[in-house]
N, C-alpha and C positions, 0 to 999 in steps of 0.2 A: 898510328898506334894510340895516340892520346884520344882521338875521336872514338876509336873502338872501345877503349877503357871507359870513357864517359857513357857510352851507350850501354855497356854491361852494368854500370852502376845505376843508371836510370831504370833499366829493366828490373834490377834487384829491388829497388825502392818501390816500383809499381807492383811487383809481386807481393811485397810485404804489405802494401796498402790493401791489396785485394784480400789477402789472408786476414788482416785486421778487420776488414769490413764484414767478411764471412763470420768471423768469431762474434762480432758485435750483434749481427743478425740472429745468430744462434742464442745468444744471451737474452736478446729482446723477445724472441719467440718463446723461450722458456718462461720468462717472467709473465708474458701475456697468458700462456696456458695455465700457469699457476694461479693467476688472478681469477681466471674463469672458473677453475675448480673451487676456489675459496668462495666465490660468489654463489655458485650453484649449490654449495653445501649449506648455505645459510637458509634458515626457514623464514619465508616471507609470509606475514599474516596480513590479509586484506579484509578489513571490516566493511562490507558493502551491504546494501539493502537486498533482501532476498527477492527473487524474480516475482514471487506472489506474496503480497502482504496486505495488511489492513491497518488503517490509521485509527488509533484509539486516543481519545482526549481524556486526560487525567481528571477525575472527579474528586470532590471532598471526601476524605477518609481513605483514599486509595494509597496503596504502597506497591512497590515492585513485586513483592511476594503475593499480594492479593490479586494483582493483574495477571501474573503468571499462572496462578491457580485457576482463575476464572477462564482463561483461554487455553489451558491445558498445555502450556509450554514451560520449560525449565527457567528458573531465575537466571542461571548462568547464560543461557542462550539469549534471553531477553536483554540482558546487560550487554552482551557482545554485539548484538544487532544494532542496539541504540547507542553504542559507544559510551556506556555508563561505567565510570570507575567505581571501585570499592568506596563506600561511604557517600556516594552521590545522593543528593536529595531531589526528589521529583516534586513538582509544584502543580497546583490546580490549573488546568488549561493547557498543560504541556502535552504535546502530541507524541505518542509512543508507537513505534512500528511493531505490529503483531505479525510474525511470520505465519502464513497459512500452509497447512499440511494435508488437508483433506480435499478430495475432489469428487463430486458426484455429477451425474448428468440428468437433466430434466428435459424431456422432449427433444433430445439431441443437442441441447445446449450445455456445454461444460460450465460448471459453477464452482468456484473455489471458496471455501470457508476457513475460518480460523479453526483451531484444533477442536473446539467443542462442537457437538452436533446440533442441528436445528432441533427445537423442542417439539414442534408439532406441525401438521399440515393444516392450513386454514383456508376457508372458502370465502370468496368475495360475497358480500351482502349478508353474511352471517352477523347477527347482532353481537357486539362486544359488551355493551351495556345500554342503558337507556338513551345515551347520547350518540353512540358511535356504531358503525358497521365496519367489517373488515374491508379494506380498500382494494385488495387484490388477492387472487388465489395463489397459494404458494407455500413454501416451507418457512415457518416463522423461526428465526434464529433465537429470539427470546432474550438476548443479552442486552441490558441497558447500555447505551453509549451516547456520546455527544449530549444533546439536551433532551433527555427523556425519550429516547428513540429506540426502535428495533429495526432490524433488517428482515425483509421477507423475500426469499429467493424465488424468482420466477423467470421464465424465458423472456428474452428481449422482445419487445413488441406486444407483450400481453397488456390487456386493458387495465387501467387504474381508474377507480371510482371515488367520488367524494365520500369521505367517511361520515360527514355531517353536512348540513346545509350552512350556507353563509356566503359572504362576499369574497371574491378573489382579491386578496390584499396585495399579492405580488406574484409575478411570473418572471423568471430570468435565469441567469447562469452565474455560478460561482465556481472557483477552482476546486472547492471541496465537495459541494452538493451537486455539481454539474447543473443540468437543467432542472429547475425545481419550481414548485407551486406552494403558495401559502394561502390557506382558506381561513378567514376570520369568522367565528361564530357570533351570533347576536348575544350569546350567553357569556361572552367574555374570554373564551379560550380560542386557540387556533391550532391548525394542523399543517404540517409541512410534508411534502412528497418530493423526495430527492432522487438524483441519478437517472432522470427520465430521458428517453430517447426522443420523445415528442410531447409538446404541450398543446392541448386542444382547447384551452380556455384563454380569455383575455382579462387583463387587469380591470378591476372595478365591476366586472360582471357578477351576476348572482347565480349560484348553483344550488340545486336541491340534493339532499342525501341520495347517493346512488347514481348521480349523473357521471357520465364518462368525462374525465378531465385530462387524461394523458396516457402514455405508453411506457412500459418498463424499459429501462436502458442500463447503460453502464458508464455514464458520463461523470466527470469529476474524479475524485479519489475513490476508486472501487476496484475490486478484483474479479468482478463478474456481474452478470445481469441480476439485478434485484431492486426492490423498492426500499428506500430509507423512509420510514414512517415515524414522524416526530410529532409529539403533542406538547403544546405550551399552555400553561395555566390550568392543566387538568392532568390527572393521573393517567398513565398509559397502561391499560390492562393487558396488553400483549407482552409486557416485560415479565419474564418468568424467573429471572435471577439478576 
């Protein structure tokens, strides 16, 4: 009799433990579901770089408002993309991300631009002034950036020519320019050709105006095939704004 009584008591305790465990699981599941609902109801803001963008280097006299107006984007969007807080001060040399929103196609090659349109189509060998010729055929964006430079959109692989005669001061690669060439004129100025896919000249060699020097590419920081044409020590007549 005593054994039977103890067995009944043990069984009752076991059943109570099972019931307690089930109730605990119900409470735990309820809490987990509640936490999931609360988490999913929160708005998550992620400030990331757009998939297509252009890097602009702040120049003297620039402001966020001026940069936004130049590239045709809103001040608010520019601040959000660059994680700039209200009252933030930008400085000369600072790199600003410019989201690109336009897309055109040249000879089957998609090319992305910032919001402003290219200003004109230019032809290689056309005279720019007494010193220079256009180095590549393509759409001149015309907006000054970096160090007195413009971008000329053209298909990757298109020929690039020396805008003036001079010595090849440097050929190489950088994270921003990609593959690039610098030609130094005997008259004290120099030209830089950036984002090339191929370099066809060597350091310290001499080129004449119009000589083939490289091929258009999209190396370095770029959103598509184009030539970065930069002049140092002389005005860049291809800058339109």
